[in-house]
VOGUMAR-662476 format. One record per residue (C-alpha): residue number from 0; residue in one letter; x, y, z. Coordinates in Angstrom, 2 decimals, padded with zeros to 5 digits. Layout:
REM residues N
NODE | NUM | A | X | Y | Z .
...
***
This chain:
REM residues 326
NODE | 0 | M | -053.63 | -040.62 | 165.99 .
NODE | 1 | A | -054.63 | -043.94 | 167.47 .
NODE | 2 | A | -051.89 | -046.56 | 167.55 .
NODE | 3 | N | -053.89 | -048.96 | 165.40 .
NODE | 4 | N | -054.11 | -046.28 | 162.72 .
NODE | 5 | A | -050.37 | -045.48 | 162.67 .
NODE | 6 | Y | -048.72 | -045.56 | 159.30 .
NODE | 7 | Q | -046.46 | -048.57 | 158.68 .
NODE | 8 | L | -043.93 | -048.72 | 155.86 .
NODE | 9 | D | -044.61 | -051.67 | 153.56 .
NODE | 10 | L | -041.62 | -053.82 | 152.57 .
NODE | 11 | G | -043.12 | -054.18 | 149.13 .
NODE | 12 | P | -043.52 | -054.88 | 146.33 .
NODE | 13 | L | -047.05 | -053.50 | 146.39 .
NODE | 14 | D | -047.87 | -055.40 | 143.15 .
NODE | 15 | L | -047.00 | -059.12 | 143.54 .
NODE | 16 | S | -047.86 | -060.05 | 139.93 .
NODE | 17 | V | -044.25 | -059.74 | 138.78 .
NODE | 18 | L | -041.98 | -060.09 | 141.82 .
NODE | 19 | T | -043.61 | -063.14 | 143.29 .
NODE | 20 | G | -040.66 | -064.25 | 145.52 .
NODE | 21 | K | -041.24 | -061.72 | 148.30 .
NODE | 22 | L | -041.70 | -064.26 | 151.17 .
NODE | 23 | I | -038.43 | -066.13 | 150.45 .
NODE | 24 | H | -036.23 | -063.26 | 149.34 .
NODE | 25 | R | -033.14 | -062.27 | 151.40 .
NODE | 26 | S | -034.41 | -058.71 | 151.62 .
NODE | 27 | R | -037.16 | -059.89 | 153.96 .
NODE | 28 | D | -034.45 | -061.03 | 156.50 .
NODE | 29 | I | -032.63 | -057.68 | 156.27 .
NODE | 30 | W | -035.98 | -055.86 | 156.78 .
NODE | 31 | I | -036.51 | -057.64 | 160.15 .
NODE | 32 | G | -032.84 | -057.22 | 161.25 .
NODE | 33 | N | -031.28 | -060.52 | 160.31 .
NODE | 34 | D | -028.71 | -058.87 | 158.12 .
NODE | 35 | N | -025.29 | -060.24 | 159.02 .
NODE | 36 | M | -025.15 | -063.47 | 156.97 .
NODE | 37 | I | -022.45 | -063.47 | 154.29 .
NODE | 38 | L | -022.66 | -066.13 | 151.57 .
NODE | 39 | N | -020.01 | -068.79 | 151.36 .
NODE | 40 | T | -018.25 | -069.38 | 148.10 .
NODE | 41 | R | -016.37 | -072.34 | 146.64 .
NODE | 42 | K | -013.11 | -072.70 | 148.58 .
NODE | 43 | C | -010.75 | -072.37 | 145.60 .
NODE | 44 | D | -012.44 | -069.10 | 144.49 .
NODE | 45 | G | -011.46 | -067.13 | 147.57 .
NODE | 46 | K | -008.28 | -068.75 | 148.94 .
NODE | 47 | S | -005.60 | -070.44 | 146.96 .
NODE | 48 | H | -006.56 | -069.38 | 143.41 .
NODE | 49 | R | -006.98 | -066.09 | 141.59 .
NODE | 50 | P | -008.98 | -063.98 | 141.12 .
NODE | 51 | V | -009.85 | -063.21 | 144.69 .
NODE | 52 | I | -013.58 | -063.18 | 145.42 .
NODE | 53 | D | -014.95 | -060.70 | 147.91 .
NODE | 54 | R | -017.82 | -062.61 | 149.57 .
NODE | 55 | S | -019.34 | -059.42 | 151.06 .
NODE | 56 | L | -019.65 | -057.78 | 147.60 .
NODE | 57 | I | -021.14 | -060.90 | 146.13 .
NODE | 58 | T | -023.63 | -061.05 | 149.02 .
NODE | 59 | A | -024.58 | -057.46 | 148.58 .
NODE | 60 | L | -025.27 | -058.06 | 144.87 .
NODE | 61 | V | -027.26 | -061.23 | 145.46 .
NODE | 62 | E | -029.51 | -059.31 | 147.87 .
NODE | 63 | R | -030.54 | -057.20 | 144.95 .
NODE | 64 | W | -031.12 | -060.06 | 142.47 .
NODE | 65 | R | -034.59 | -060.92 | 141.40 .
NODE | 66 | S | -035.08 | -064.36 | 139.82 .
NODE | 67 | E | -038.35 | -063.24 | 138.19 .
NODE | 68 | T | -036.61 | -060.75 | 135.94 .
NODE | 69 | H | -032.99 | -061.99 | 136.10 .
NODE | 70 | T | -031.89 | -058.48 | 137.01 .
NODE | 71 | F | -030.32 | -056.63 | 139.98 .
NODE | 72 | H | -032.59 | -053.97 | 141.38 .
NODE | 73 | F | -030.78 | -050.77 | 142.30 .
NODE | 74 | R | -032.12 | -047.37 | 143.23 .
NODE | 75 | T | -031.10 | -046.10 | 139.74 .
NODE | 76 | G | -032.81 | -048.97 | 137.93 .
NODE | 77 | E | -032.26 | -052.55 | 136.91 .
NODE | 78 | S | -029.04 | -054.09 | 135.64 .
NODE | 79 | T | -027.90 | -057.56 | 134.78 .
NODE | 80 | I | -025.03 | -059.71 | 133.40 .
NODE | 81 | T | -025.29 | -060.25 | 129.72 .
NODE | 82 | L | -023.74 | -062.29 | 126.95 .
NODE | 83 | Q | -021.76 | -059.14 | 126.06 .
NODE | 84 | D | -020.21 | -059.12 | 129.54 .
NODE | 85 | V | -019.21 | -062.75 | 129.21 .
NODE | 86 | E | -017.61 | -062.33 | 125.82 .
NODE | 87 | M | -015.92 | -058.98 | 126.34 .
NODE | 88 | L | -014.68 | -059.55 | 129.91 .
NODE | 89 | Y | -013.44 | -063.13 | 129.54 .
NODE | 90 | G | -013.47 | -063.89 | 125.77 .
NODE | 91 | L | -015.72 | -066.92 | 126.27 .
NODE | 92 | P | -017.60 | -067.83 | 123.09 .
NODE | 93 | V | -021.35 | -067.06 | 123.23 .
NODE | 94 | K | -022.15 | -068.51 | 119.78 .
NODE | 95 | G | -021.86 | -072.15 | 118.99 .
NODE | 96 | N | -023.19 | -075.52 | 120.00 .
NODE | 97 | A | -025.12 | -075.71 | 123.28 .
NODE | 98 | V | -023.34 | -077.26 | 126.22 .
NODE | 99 | V | -025.71 | -080.15 | 126.69 .
NODE | 100 | G | -025.46 | -083.89 | 126.75 .
NODE | 101 | Y | -026.52 | -087.22 | 128.06 .
NODE | 102 | E | -025.03 | -088.41 | 131.33 .
NODE | 103 | P | -025.23 | -092.20 | 131.53 .
NODE | 104 | Q | -024.56 | -094.08 | 134.75 .
NODE | 105 | R | -020.94 | -095.10 | 134.76 .
NODE | 106 | S | -018.96 | -097.25 | 137.20 .
NODE | 107 | V | -015.73 | -096.15 | 138.81 .
NODE | 108 | V | -013.85 | -098.44 | 136.53 .
NODE | 109 | N | -015.42 | -096.78 | 133.52 .
NODE | 110 | W | -014.47 | -093.35 | 134.73 .
NODE | 111 | Q | -010.90 | -094.57 | 135.45 .
NODE | 112 | N | -010.58 | -095.73 | 131.85 .
NODE | 113 | I | -011.95 | -092.44 | 130.52 .
NODE | 114 | C | -009.51 | -090.42 | 132.72 .
NODE | 115 | Q | -006.64 | -092.59 | 131.54 .
NODE | 116 | R | -007.55 | -092.12 | 127.91 .
NODE | 117 | L | -008.22 | -088.42 | 128.03 .
NODE | 118 | L | -006.21 | -087.10 | 130.96 .
NODE | 119 | G | -003.27 | -089.47 | 130.93 .
NODE | 120 | F | -003.76 | -090.93 | 134.41 .
NODE | 121 | S | -006.11 | -093.27 | 136.26 .
NODE | 122 | P | -007.26 | -091.87 | 139.61 .
NODE | 123 | Q | -007.70 | -094.23 | 142.59 .
NODE | 124 | P | -011.21 | -095.46 | 143.36 .
NODE | 125 | Q | -011.27 | -093.28 | 146.52 .
NODE | 126 | D | -010.68 | -090.17 | 144.35 .
NODE | 127 | F | -014.21 | -090.52 | 142.96 .
NODE | 128 | K | -017.45 | -089.42 | 144.61 .
NODE | 129 | H | -020.61 | -090.26 | 142.64 .
NODE | 130 | S | -019.88 | -088.82 | 139.19 .
NODE | 131 | S | -017.26 | -086.34 | 140.29 .
NODE | 132 | L | -013.47 | -086.37 | 140.69 .
NODE | 133 | K | -011.62 | -084.87 | 143.68 .
NODE | 134 | V | -009.64 | -081.71 | 142.75 .
NODE | 135 | S | -006.78 | -083.06 | 144.80 .
NODE | 136 | A | -006.37 | -086.09 | 142.48 .
NODE | 137 | L | -006.05 | -083.82 | 139.41 .
NODE | 138 | N | -003.73 | -081.49 | 141.13 .
NODE | 139 | A | -001.54 | -084.33 | 142.31 .
NODE | 140 | H | -001.26 | -085.61 | 138.76 .
NODE | 141 | L | -000.29 | -082.15 | 137.41 .
NODE | 142 | R | 002.33 | -081.71 | 140.07 .
NODE | 143 | L | 003.98 | -084.99 | 139.10 .
NODE | 144 | Q | 004.93 | -083.48 | 135.74 .
NODE | 145 | P | 004.37 | -079.72 | 135.72 .
NODE | 146 | R | 006.03 | -079.40 | 132.36 .
NODE | 147 | L | 005.97 | -081.46 | 129.26 .
NODE | 148 | P | 009.17 | -083.25 | 128.25 .
NODE | 149 | D | 011.07 | -081.90 | 125.25 .
NODE | 150 | L | 010.12 | -084.90 | 123.10 .
NODE | 151 | A | 006.43 | -084.91 | 124.13 .
NODE | 152 | T | 004.05 | -086.57 | 121.70 .
NODE | 153 | Q | 000.82 | -084.94 | 120.46 .
NODE | 154 | D | -001.15 | -087.32 | 122.64 .
NODE | 155 | M | 000.79 | -086.09 | 125.69 .
NODE | 156 | V | 000.11 | -082.43 | 124.71 .
NODE | 157 | N | -003.58 | -083.16 | 124.25 .
NODE | 158 | E | -003.81 | -084.92 | 127.64 .
NODE | 159 | K | -002.13 | -081.95 | 129.41 .
NODE | 160 | N | -004.45 | -079.55 | 127.58 .
NODE | 161 | R | -007.49 | -081.55 | 128.68 .
NODE | 162 | C | -006.34 | -081.56 | 132.31 .
NODE | 163 | Y | -006.27 | -077.77 | 132.37 .
NODE | 164 | M | -009.48 | -077.33 | 130.35 .
NODE | 165 | F | -011.25 | -079.81 | 132.62 .
NODE | 166 | W | -010.13 | -077.90 | 135.75 .
NODE | 167 | M | -011.15 | -074.55 | 134.23 .
NODE | 168 | I | -014.58 | -075.77 | 133.16 .
NODE | 169 | A | -015.57 | -077.97 | 136.10 .
NODE | 170 | G | -013.65 | -076.02 | 138.77 .
NODE | 171 | L | -014.11 | -072.50 | 137.75 .
NODE | 172 | L | -016.59 | -071.67 | 134.93 .
NODE | 173 | L | -019.16 | -074.25 | 135.99 .
NODE | 174 | A | -018.10 | -074.81 | 139.55 .
NODE | 175 | D | -020.62 | -076.20 | 142.03 .
NODE | 176 | T | -020.80 | -075.67 | 145.79 .
NODE | 177 | S | -018.89 | -078.88 | 146.75 .
NODE | 178 | G | -015.61 | -077.00 | 146.96 .
NODE | 179 | D | -013.36 | -079.94 | 146.15 .
NODE | 180 | L | -015.07 | -081.89 | 143.39 .
NODE | 181 | L | -015.08 | -081.70 | 139.58 .
NODE | 182 | K | -018.11 | -082.98 | 137.72 .
NODE | 183 | L | -016.95 | -085.64 | 135.26 .
NODE | 184 | M | -019.85 | -085.16 | 132.83 .
NODE | 185 | Y | -017.95 | -082.35 | 131.13 .
NODE | 186 | L | -014.89 | -084.49 | 130.49 .
NODE | 187 | P | -016.20 | -086.49 | 127.37 .
NODE | 188 | M | -016.88 | -083.19 | 125.68 .
NODE | 189 | L | -013.08 | -082.55 | 125.61 .
NODE | 190 | E | -012.20 | -085.82 | 123.76 .
NODE | 191 | D | -011.88 | -084.09 | 120.37 .
NODE | 192 | I | -009.55 | -081.20 | 121.08 .
NODE | 193 | T | -010.45 | -079.60 | 117.66 .
NODE | 194 | T | -014.12 | -079.25 | 118.54 .
NODE | 195 | V | -013.87 | -077.89 | 122.11 .
NODE | 196 | G | -014.01 | -074.33 | 120.77 .
NODE | 197 | S | -017.24 | -074.97 | 118.86 .
NODE | 198 | Y | -019.31 | -074.98 | 122.05 .
NODE | 199 | S | -020.97 | -071.97 | 123.53 .
NODE | 200 | W | -019.08 | -072.06 | 126.82 .
NODE | 201 | G | -019.91 | -068.43 | 127.48 .
NODE | 202 | S | -023.72 | -068.88 | 127.38 .
NODE | 203 | A | -023.41 | -072.09 | 129.50 .
NODE | 204 | T | -021.37 | -070.16 | 132.07 .
NODE | 205 | L | -023.96 | -067.41 | 132.18 .
NODE | 206 | A | -026.86 | -069.86 | 132.47 .
NODE | 207 | Y | -025.14 | -071.63 | 135.32 .
NODE | 208 | L | -024.42 | -068.39 | 137.17 .
NODE | 209 | Y | -028.05 | -067.26 | 136.67 .
NODE | 210 | R | -029.20 | -070.54 | 138.26 .
NODE | 211 | F | -027.02 | -070.06 | 141.33 .
NODE | 212 | L | -028.10 | -066.42 | 141.70 .
NODE | 213 | C | -031.71 | -067.64 | 141.62 .
NODE | 214 | K | -030.90 | -070.07 | 144.46 .
NODE | 215 | A | -028.73 | -067.85 | 146.53 .
NODE | 216 | Y | -031.25 | -064.92 | 146.65 .
NODE | 217 | Q | -033.42 | -067.12 | 148.88 .
NODE | 218 | S | -033.07 | -066.46 | 152.61 .
NODE | 219 | S | -032.70 | -070.21 | 153.31 .
NODE | 220 | Q | -029.43 | -070.42 | 151.32 .
NODE | 221 | N | -026.01 | -069.80 | 152.74 .
NODE | 222 | E | -023.70 | -070.43 | 149.71 .
NODE | 223 | I | -023.29 | -069.61 | 146.07 .
NODE | 224 | A | -021.28 | -071.04 | 143.18 .
NODE | 225 | G | -020.81 | -070.50 | 139.48 .
NODE | 226 | F | -018.29 | -068.24 | 137.80 .
NODE | 227 | L | -018.21 | -065.57 | 140.48 .
NODE | 228 | P | -015.27 | -063.60 | 138.90 .
NODE | 229 | L | -017.73 | -062.74 | 136.09 .
NODE | 230 | L | -020.22 | -061.38 | 138.61 .
NODE | 231 | Q | -017.60 | -059.30 | 140.40 .
NODE | 232 | A | -015.93 | -058.01 | 137.24 .
NODE | 233 | S | -019.26 | -057.19 | 135.60 .
NODE | 234 | D | -020.30 | -055.16 | 138.64 .
NODE | 235 | C | -017.09 | -053.15 | 138.66 .
NODE | 236 | S | -017.29 | -052.51 | 134.91 .
NODE | 237 | K | -020.69 | -050.81 | 135.46 .
NODE | 238 | K | -019.47 | -048.61 | 138.33 .
NODE | 239 | R | -016.85 | -045.86 | 138.09 .
NODE | 240 | Y | -013.94 | -047.86 | 139.50 .
NODE | 241 | K | -011.46 | -046.51 | 136.96 .
NODE | 242 | E | -008.37 | -047.73 | 138.75 .
NODE | 243 | Y | -009.47 | -051.34 | 138.08 .
NODE | 244 | F | -008.74 | -051.06 | 134.40 .
NODE | 245 | P | -005.41 | -049.33 | 133.94 .
NODE | 246 | V | -004.03 | -048.49 | 130.47 .
NODE | 247 | G | -000.99 | -050.16 | 129.10 .
NODE | 248 | L | -001.42 | -053.90 | 129.67 .
NODE | 249 | P | -001.24 | -056.44 | 126.83 .
NODE | 250 | R | -004.25 | -056.98 | 124.65 .
NODE | 251 | G | -006.73 | -059.54 | 125.82 .
NODE | 252 | P | -010.28 | -059.83 | 127.23 .
NODE | 253 | H | -011.36 | -056.79 | 129.16 .
NODE | 254 | A | -011.08 | -058.52 | 132.55 .
NODE | 255 | A | -007.53 | -059.44 | 131.83 .
NODE | 256 | R | -006.72 | -055.78 | 132.46 .
NODE | 257 | W | -008.23 | -056.06 | 135.94 .
NODE | 258 | Y | -006.10 | -054.57 | 138.61 .
NODE | 259 | A | -007.06 | -053.94 | 142.24 .
NODE | 260 | H | -004.55 | -053.16 | 144.98 .
NODE | 261 | F | -006.49 | -054.05 | 148.17 .
NODE | 262 | S | -005.44 | -052.45 | 151.35 .
NODE | 263 | W | -007.20 | -051.49 | 154.55 .
NODE | 264 | T | -006.36 | -047.80 | 153.94 .
NODE | 265 | D | -007.35 | -047.55 | 150.25 .
NODE | 266 | T | -010.04 | -050.19 | 149.69 .
NODE | 267 | T | -012.92 | -051.26 | 151.86 .
NODE | 268 | K | -012.98 | -055.00 | 151.70 .
NODE | 269 | H | -015.16 | -057.73 | 153.25 .
NODE | 270 | V | -017.51 | -055.27 | 154.87 .
NODE | 271 | L | -021.07 | -056.19 | 153.94 .
NODE | 272 | R | -022.82 | -053.06 | 155.28 .
NODE | 273 | V | -020.39 | -050.74 | 153.51 .
NODE | 274 | F | -021.08 | -052.53 | 150.19 .
NODE | 275 | R | -024.80 | -052.21 | 150.82 .
NODE | 276 | D | -024.50 | -048.49 | 151.46 .
NODE | 277 | A | -022.28 | -048.01 | 148.42 .
NODE | 278 | L | -024.77 | -049.75 | 146.15 .
NODE | 279 | D | -027.72 | -047.84 | 147.67 .
NODE | 280 | S | -026.00 | -044.52 | 147.39 .
NODE | 281 | K | -025.09 | -044.83 | 143.67 .
NODE | 282 | T | -026.63 | -041.99 | 141.70 .
NODE | 283 | E | -027.68 | -041.99 | 138.07 .
NODE | 284 | D | -024.42 | -040.34 | 136.88 .
NODE | 285 | Q | -022.28 | -042.83 | 138.78 .
NODE | 286 | F | -023.79 | -045.89 | 137.04 .
NODE | 287 | I | -022.47 | -046.80 | 133.61 .
NODE | 288 | W | -025.39 | -048.24 | 131.66 .
NODE | 289 | E | -023.23 | -048.97 | 128.62 .
NODE | 290 | P | -019.77 | -049.75 | 130.00 .
NODE | 291 | Y | -018.17 | -050.78 | 126.64 .
NODE | 292 | S | -017.63 | -047.91 | 124.33 .
NODE | 293 | S | -016.91 | -048.44 | 120.62 .
NODE | 294 | D | -013.23 | -047.76 | 121.29 .
NODE | 295 | I | -013.10 | -050.44 | 123.95 .
NODE | 296 | I | -014.94 | -052.94 | 121.79 .
NODE | 297 | E | -012.66 | -052.37 | 118.83 .
NODE | 298 | S | -009.56 | -052.53 | 121.01 .
NODE | 299 | L | -010.20 | -056.09 | 122.09 .
NODE | 300 | P | -009.22 | -059.23 | 120.16 .
NODE | 301 | E | -011.58 | -060.53 | 117.53 .
NODE | 302 | Y | -012.66 | -063.47 | 119.59 .
NODE | 303 | C | -014.13 | -061.06 | 122.17 .
NODE | 304 | R | -016.48 | -059.65 | 119.49 .
NODE | 305 | V | -017.58 | -062.71 | 117.47 .
NODE | 306 | G | -021.02 | -062.87 | 119.15 .
NODE | 307 | R | -021.88 | -059.17 | 119.08 .
NODE | 308 | D | -024.98 | -059.76 | 116.94 .
NODE | 309 | I | -026.57 | -061.67 | 119.82 .
NODE | 310 | W | -025.27 | -059.74 | 122.79 .
NODE | 311 | R | -028.66 | -058.30 | 123.49 .
NODE | 312 | A | -030.79 | -061.13 | 122.15 .
NODE | 313 | R | -033.65 | -062.51 | 124.23 .
NODE | 314 | V | -032.82 | -066.18 | 124.00 .
NODE | 315 | T | -032.85 | -069.36 | 126.11 .
NODE | 316 | I | -029.41 | -070.38 | 127.28 .
NODE | 317 | F | -028.40 | -073.92 | 128.38 .
NODE | 318 | C | -025.85 | -075.72 | 130.47 .
NODE | 319 | W | -026.85 | -079.42 | 130.52 .
NODE | 320 | D | -030.02 | -079.58 | 132.69 .
NODE | 321 | V | -029.88 | -075.82 | 133.50 .
NODE | 322 | V | -032.20 | -073.77 | 131.28 .
NODE | 323 | E | -032.39 | -070.02 | 131.82 .
NODE | 324 | V | -033.61 | -066.98 | 129.88 .
NODE | 325 | H | -031.22 | -064.25 | 128.77 .
***
């Protein structure tokens, strides 16, 4: 057969009417041999704080993400992270008020006053960058008084609660790629402690993660943020990694039972090509399409089941200016 008539394997997809991002998708780089780039994650996710994030696993999953369908494409079919994963794995509420608001332009002095009133301390001007606060400033404040005094007032208790909630929201659930900054726009939402639980933090967390997945799947990107423990735990809950969820631990969200003893002899870690091969070799019987049995659902605390009537709903989810479809 003549050379110009030789058969050439098409990268696909053959029909571009649905998967329109072919030219910018990471899979194109892998196809031509540029396959060694591992995504960077927010510093505190993979170093000094738990849970440990495996960047190679995250990268292998992102390579299979399609923004057009909000699903991961595997050989066995499509899978995604759902509101059920959010609520069952971490107990985050998926029903409630949308996490949206108005972000007015505020001066450093304004933010200092807000921090003093809500967090109990006033950061130095150099601790601010645009509308964000350096993580180091909040950590330094918490280290000054790691425990509340015996005669702590309710205001002091509330301030300490807000400090930890602010760090969890801006530094973990809705973390950006800065690595050392906390967005201050979430802080005013914590003013009334009694209403913090009325927000749908779970759907906001999922929308935010969707947005970063839709950015990171592009070959031009080299980092990803969002609540990556959710991505990692969700993946493992759908694979047959039974040792990650041992029996006998206290009741709590499903991911609270997470256990993984990493070692070079027992667990392959930080090896991108191995994760790629593992995902590609999964067969139909090795993939758990419905990872949460009735027994598991009923064994969890009530707050992990409150939103079960919308777990599979096709709805729009929000996180301030981020709008995604579930």
